[in-house]
C-alpha positions in Angstrom: 101.3 99.3 97.0 104.4 98.1 98.6 106.4 95.0 97.7 105.1 93.4 100.9 101.5 93.9 99.8 102.2 92.3 96.5 103.7 89.3 98.2 100.7 88.9 100.4 98.4 89.2 97.4 100.5 86.7 95.4 100.4 84.1 98.3 96.7 84.6 98.7 96.0 84.2 95.0 98.2 81.1 94.8 96.2 79.5 97.7 92.9 80.2 96.0 94.2 79.0 92.7 95.5 75.8 94.3 92.1 75.3 96.1 90.2 75.7 92.8 92.4 73.3 90.9 92.3 70.7 93.7 88.5 70.9 93.8 88.3 70.4 90.1 90.5 67.4 90.2 88.7 65.9 93.2 91.6 66.2 95.7 90.1 65.6 99.2 90.5 68.8 101.1 91.1 67.1 104.4 94.5 65.8 103.2 97.7 67.5 104.4 100.0 69.1 101.8 102.2 66.0 101.3 99.1 63.8 100.7 97.7 66.3 98.3 101.0 66.4 96.3 101.0 62.6 96.1 97.4 62.7 95.0 98.2 65.3 92.3 101.1 63.2 91.0 98.9 60.1 90.8 96.2 62.0 88.9 98.8 63.3 86.4 100.3 59.8 86.0 96.9 58.3 85.4 96.0 60.9 82.8 99.3 60.3 81.0 99.0 56.5 81.1 95.4 56.8 79.8 96.6 58.9 76.9 99.4 56.4 76.1 97.1 53.5 76.2 94.6 55.2 74.0 97.2 55.8 71.4 98.6 52.3 71.7 95.2 50.8 71.1 95.1 52.5 67.7 98.3 50.9 66.5 98.4 47.6 64.7 100.6 46.0 67.4 98.0 46.5 70.1 94.8 46.3 68.2 92.3 44.1 69.9 94.2 43.8 73.2 92.8 45.0 76.4 94.5 47.8 78.3 95.7 45.3 80.9 97.4 43.2 78.2 99.0 46.3 76.7 100.4 47.3 80.1 101.8 43.8 80.7 103.5 43.9 77.3 105.1 47.3 78.0 106.5 46.4 81.4 
C-alpha cells in the first residue's frame, strides 16, 4: 500500500464518518458544507446551553425560574 492509497482511504473514511455523524445529528444532507458547519455549531451550542441551564436550575439562585428567565438573568 502506497502513501497515496492511504490518503485516498483516509479521505473516504472521513467523508463516510462525517455523513454518519451528520445523519445522527439531523443535519439536512442537501446543505452545502458552509451551511452544514453552521448547523453543527448551532447544535453544539444548543447542547451546551441546555446542559448549563439544567445545572443552573438545580442551584438555589435559579430554583423555580423558567429557562427563559435564567437566560435573561445571565445576559
